[in-house]
N, C-alpha and C positions, 0 to 999 in steps of 0.2 A: 377390337372385335368382340371383347366381352360385353361392351356396352351395346353393340349391335344385337347380340344374341339377347340380351335382356329386354331391348326395345321390341324385338320380334315376338319374344315370349309374352310381353304384356299385351300384345294384340290379341292373343288367345282368350283373354278374360271375357270377351263377348260370346264365346262358345263354351259354356260351362261344362258341358258332358265331355267334349273333346278335351278341354283342359285338364279334367280329372283323369282321363285315360292317358294323356301325355305325361302328366306328373307321376302317375303310378308306374307306367310302363317304360318311359324313355328318359325322364329327367335324371333319375338315379344313376343311369349308365351313359350320361351324355359324353363322357371321355371317350366312348367308343364310336360316337358318330358326329359330334359337333365339331365343325371345322376349327374353331379357335382353340379347342381342347387338343386337337390332333396336329396342329401346326408345328409343334416341336418334336414330333415323331420322325424318325428316319424312314423315309419311304423310297428314297432314291428316284423320285419322280413318278412312280407307279402308284396311282391312287385307286386302282381297281384290283380285282382279283382275276384279271384276264389271263395272267400266266398260268394260272391253276385251270381255268376254264379250257385253255388250249389243250392241256393234257387230257382233261376229262373228254374233250371231243374225240380224241384219238381212241380213248378206251371204249367210248360208246359204240364205235364202229365194230368191235369184236365181241362185247358183251351183250347178250340179248336174254330176255326173259324165256325165249324158246330153247335156250341151251341149257344142258345140265350144268350144275354148279362146278363140278369137277372139270368139265370142259372149259368153262369160263376162266377158272383158276389157271388151268394148263396154258391157255391162250394168253392170259395176263402175263404169267411168267415169261412166256415165249416172247412177248413183245418187249418187255423190260430188259431182257438179256439178249436181245437180237443184236447183230452186228450193225444193222441199220440205225437203231436208236442210239447205240453207243457211239457210232461214228457221227451222227448229228450232234450229240453232246460235245464231242471233241472239235467238231466244225465250229459250233457256236462259241466255244471258249476261245478258239483261234481267231474267229472273226472279231470278237470283242477286243482283241489285243492287236488289231491292225490300226495303224495311225493313217488318217487321211488329212492332209493339209488343204487340199481343194484350191490351191492357188492363194490362200489367205497369207498376208505378209504384214498385217497390221499389229498393234499392241497385243502382246500375249500370244503371238504366233508360236512361241516356244512350248506351249502347252500341247501342241499337236504331237509332239515327239515324246511327251511324258505321260499323257493319260489316254484313256480310250476315246474312240470316235464320239460317242454319246456325250461324254463330259466335255471334250474339246469344243463341241458345237454350242454348249450352253455358256462358256466362259466368255467369249467375244461379246455375246449379248449383254452380259452383265457389265462389261468394261464400257460399252457404249452407253448404257443406262447411267453409269457413273459420271460421264462427261456431260451430262445435261444440267440445266441450271435449276433443277427442281429440288436440290438439297442444299442444306446449310449445316455447318458443324460447330460444335461446342466442345472444348477440351474438358476432360475430367481427370480427377486425381483418384486413383484407387486406394481405398481405406485399408485394404489387406496388404498390397504389395506396391510400394513406390515405383518399382521398376516397370510395372505393368501399365504401359501406355494405353489409356482409354480416351474415348471421345463419343459424343453424341451426334448421330446423323439424323437430321430432322427433315421430314418431307414438308416442304413449304406449303403445299396445296392442302394436304390432309392432316398435317400437324402430327403425323405418326412419328414416334421416336424410337430409334434403334441404337443400341449400345455396341460399339465395336471395341473389343478388348484384345488381350494377349498380344500386345504390341502389332495391332492391325492385322490380326489373323483370324479372329472369330467375331461373329455377329449374332445378335439375339433374334434376327428376323427368321421367318419360317423357311425361306429358301435355303439359307445356310445350315439351319439346323436339320432339316429334313432331307436335303440333297447331299450334304457333306461336300459342297463345292462353294468357292468363294463367291460372295454376292456384290451387287453394286455398291453397297454400303461399305464394304471392306475396301473395294477399289477407290471409292471416294475419299475414304479416310487416309489411304496410303499416298494420295496426291499431295497433302499438305507437307509432311516431312520429306517429300521427294523419294518415297520408296518405290521400287520397280513393281510393275504390275505382275511380273513373272516372279513366282517364289514357290519353290517346291514344298515349303512347309504349308502353303495354303491348301494343299491337296490331300484328301484322305487316302489312305492306303488302298481303299476299295477301288479307286479309279486308276491306279497306276498301271501302265503297260506290263510292268515287271511282276505284278501280283496276279496269282492265278484266279481266274474269274469265279470259281466256286468255293474259294476259301472262306470260312466262317470267322476267321480272325482279321477280317479287312473292313470293319464297319466304322473305324474311327481313324483319327489322325495318328501318325507314328509320334511317339514321344520325343 
């Protein structure tokens, strides 16, 4: 992805004024907007600010330039502390913790009893991708820890290389690092040693049904 960015950037040389603007205003902060720079950030699948905009929409219904500031503040506090809003927050938290199997009985069906509906719908997709013939693997030896089983998962078509480490639990791909969910490369690597596709250690605490939906300490895997 870095090479692709550089190739696209080279095309701006034909537009000198625009290139100067991009270099001065955007290149220095490319970590904030370039996809290849943000692929390792934890986003949990939400790549926009729509969650914030949703709440802003509700506030815009009561805040108006025609109202006094004191009135707007009183209405704002009334909304935030209303039983309706508090109830919706509780309902959302409860809804996130309901498991839906939807009749699925294939590989990885056990995850429906372990993680949220959103996470459980992502996992079977990755398991299916892992069963395709688009990947090949090469074993690796960790220079730091001999007990840490590692391997390279190579996309035959694109030649992209991903490193699966921590005994087939973690991957360097953007899906694993940003979603905190097991990716197809992890599932592919687990096939060779005969490891089960279902492993609680693959799941970040954030997605577990037993974890409170709003906890700030659930962004990574349990030790």
